[in-house]
C-alpha positions, 0 to 999 in steps of 0.5 A, spaced: 500 500 500 502 506 497 503 512 502 502 519 500 503 526 504 497 529 500 492 525 496 487 530 491 481 527 488 479 531 482 483 534 477 480 541 476 481 546 482 484 541 486 490 540 480 491 547 481 492 547 488 499 543 487 504 548 485 512 548 486 511 549 494 509 542 494 515 540 491 517 536 497 511 533 498 509 526 495 502 527 492 497 523 489 492 526 484 486 522 482 481 523 476 476 518 474 474 522 468 478 520 461 478 528 460 483 531 465 482 538 468 475 538 470 469 541 468 471 549 467 476 548 462 473 542 458 465 542 458 464 549 462 466 556 463 471 556 458 468 553 452 461 556 453 464 563 453 468 561 446 462 559 443 458 565 446 463 570 442 461 568 435 454 568 437 455 575 439 457 576 432 451 572 430 446 577 433 450 583 431 446 585 425 440 587 429 444 591 433 448 594 427 441 596 424 439 600 429 445 605 428 444 605 420 449 599 419 447 594 414 450 587 416 448 580 414 448 574 417 449 568 412 450 563 416 455 560 421 460 554 420 458 550 426 464 545 425 469 550 424 467 554 430 467 547 434 474 545 432 477 551 433 475 551 440 476 544 442 482 544 438 485 549 443 482 546 449 483 538 448 491 540 447 491 544 454 487 538 457 492 533 454 498 537 455 496 538 463 495 531 464 502 529 460 506 535 465 503 532 471 505 525 469 512 527 468 512 530 475 517 527 480 513 528 486 506 527 483 503 520 481 496 520 477 491 515 478 486 514 473 480 511 476 474 512 481 476 514 488 473 510 494 474 511 501 475 505 505 477 509 512 478 516 514 485 516 510 485 510 506 482 510 498 481 505 493 482 506 486 480 500 482 484 494 485 489 499 488 489 502 495 493 508 498 493 512 504 495 519 505 496 524 511 492 529 508 486 528 503 483 534 499 476 532 495 475 536 489 470 532 485 466 538 482 459 537 480 455 534 473 449 536 470 442 533 473 439 529 469 431 528 468 427 521 468 421 522 463 418 517 458 422 516 452 428 519 454 432 512 454 430 511 446 432 518 444 439 518 447 443 520 441 438 526 441 438 528 448 444 532 451 446 536 457 452 541 457 457 536 457 456 534 450 452 538 446 458 543 444 461 537 441 455 535 436 457 534 429 451 538 426 448 544 429 441 542 430 436 546 426 431 546 432 433 545 439 428 545 445 432 547 452 429 544 458 430 549 464 431 557 465 437 558 469 444 561 467 446 554 463 439 554 459 440 562 458 447 561 455 446 556 450 439 559 448 443 565 446 449 560 443 444 556 438 439 562 436 445 566 435 448 561 430 442 560 427 438 555 430 430 555 432 430 555 439 424 553 444 426 554 451 421 550 456 421 552 464 417 550 469 416 556 473 414 563 471 421 566 470 427 565 468 434 566 472 429 566 478 435 567 483 436 574 480 433 580 482 426 580 479 427 587 475 433 584 472 430 577 471 424 580 468 428 585 463 432 579 461 426 575 459 423 580 455 429 581 451 430 573 450 423 572 448 425 577 442 429 571 439 427 565 443 420 562 443 419 562 451 414 557 454 413 558 462 410 554 467 410 547 463 414 541 465 417 536 461 412 529 460 415 525 455 420 525 449 418 521 443 422 519 436 417 521 430 422 518 425 427 521 420 430 524 426 425 528 429 423 529 436 416 530 439 417 534 446 411 533 450 410 538 456 404 539 461 401 545 464 396 544 469 393 538 465 394 541 458 399 538 454 403 541 449 407 538 443 414 541 440 418 538 434 425 538 435 432 535 432 435 535 439 433 537 446 438 540 451 437 538 459 439 544 463 436 543 469 442 545 474 447 541 477 448 535 482 455 534 486 459 528 485 460 525 492 455 519 491 461 514 489 466 516 494 463 512 500 464 518 505 460 514 510 466 509 511 471 515 512 466 518 517 465 525 513 459 529 514 454 531 508 448 535 508 442 535 503 444 532 496 450 529 498 454 536 499 460 535 504 460 539 510 466 544 511 468 549 515 470 556 513 477 553 513 475 548 508 476 542 513 471 536 513 468 533 519 475 528 519 481 531 521 486 532 515 480 531 510 478 538 506 473 539 501 473 545 495 468 547 490 462 544 487 462 538 492 462 542 498 461 549 496 454 553 496 456 556 490 457 552 484 462 557 481 469 556 478 472 563 481 469 560 488 472 553 487 479 557 486 478 561 492 477 555 496 483 551 493 487 557 495 485 557 502 486 549 503 493 550 499 495 556 505 492 551 510 496 545 508 503 549 508 501 553 514 497 549 519 499 554 525 497 560 521 490 558 517 486 562 514 478 562 512 475 563 505 471 569 504 464 568 502 461 574 503 460 577 496 460 572 491 459 575 484 456 571 478 455 573 471 450 570 465 454 570 459 447 571 454 444 576 450 443 581 454 449 579 459 447 579 467 451 580 473 450 580 480 453 581 487 450 581 494 442 581 496 436 582 491 431 587 493 426 581 494 431 578 499 432 585 503 424 586 503 424 578 506 429 580 511 427 586 513 433 590 512 432 597 511 435 599 504 435 605 498 435 603 491 436 606 485 436 604 477 441 608 472 439 607 465 445 606 460 441 610 455 442 616 460 450 616 459 454 618 453 456 611 451 449 609 452 447 614 447 452 611 442 449 604 443 442 607 442 441 603 448 434 603 451 433 597 455 439 596 460 440 598 467 444 598 473 441 597 479 444 598 486 441 597 493 445 600 499 444 601 507 441 608 508 445 609 514 452 607 513 452 608 505 455 601 504 452 597 498 448 591 499 447 589 492 449 590 485 445 588 479 447 589 472 443 587 465 446 590 459 453 590 455 459 589 459 455 587 465 460 582 467 466 587 467 462 593 469 460 590 476 467 589 478 468 596 482 462 594 485 465 587 488 471 591 490 467 596 494 463 591 498 469 587 499 473 592 502 468 596 505 468 602 501 462 607 501 457 609 496 460 617 496 467 614 497 466 610 491 463 615 487 467 621 488 474 618 491 476 616 484 476 619 476 471 615 472 473 616 464 468 620 460 465 618 456 466 610 457 461 606 459 463 605 467 459 612 467 453 608 468 456 605 474 458 612 477 451 615 475 448 609 479 452 611 485 450 618 485 443 617 484 443 613 490 445 619 494 439 623 492 434 618 494 431 621 500 427 615 503 428 608 504 424 603 500 418 600 504 419 593 506 412 592 507 411 591 499 
């Protein structure tokens, strides 16, 4: 039985944890997936955004027309786009594995890791022990169990595999109304597919501020067929490659014809195969590993990071948690905690959405006094250049201290524009300090953030919490 100083289960953010400071450690890196590097690089953040950019070009003729420029969308070469993206990504994945396997102090194991004791792991026929173990197994797309899916397996996809299809479907039905569905709705409609999006609730992006979600839904409905308050009940093969997707709404059935179906109903944690009970590791709902602020599990010397343990299934959170564990392994007498106070998120659809902190609905529910202000893109100089009448920045602040409680943006560059607001919340900057303590380049688009901050200061009364 081999013994290691450190065993890391998962080659995503867990792999990034092992840097030159661990050169004197004997490390085991375990990955069950044939593809090395984790979800973000292979099936998530990176390839999806590389598809979003050409989709943005695909929808640009409509934007250009408003400004007097005649552009024409004549089609998209799906195979060329796909091969450019994965030609780069697959090489990075393969190169990362090759580099790790040539490392003097890292042994790569290919297989399923299963605990047989608190510090003992079985991988296939082999068993190893380790003083320290980091669980970084991530998450996977949640699947549906409805009649007919097993008969049309080659036509029903998740975010794991739809980006690698040989041909772009002419008609695509997306099940789900969260950020994954929203991004793929933009990708495929932008590249020329006819997209129908089916959601069981009455709003898309339901975890976002409702004003933002409503505006996003209104704009996406101009390009995608939205069907709300409907649940998938069956998928059947009509013949000649045509699928019939049947949904239910209050006992009434609806049918949609498609060439492919994308199931985008969320993600579930990869913890079921770890046999955590054998190690005595505590879990919560849906297999979420319980950790403290220092990323420690209930078993001494066993840590967890990322989707398998975090409340936030986001790569930037997994990376932050990996840095915490990295420090704590190297400095056990001076441990640090992961700061989860102000975790931002973005939706790379069209329009873009970005958010950090509380929504207005949450502040009302919690009974926290606040002032709110929304600033339209249309009212700043760069917004004039864009002829933008649809997008805005919404800020929420504490009326006494003038600290930001939440920031929400919908529109071009939202994921970039929100960064100074994340910084302000993280470092305790007040609204007056942020608005007037620095220059804002004129006439750049960040002026919409500046004016939103100044607008907040003009609000005289806190919002009514009883609404």
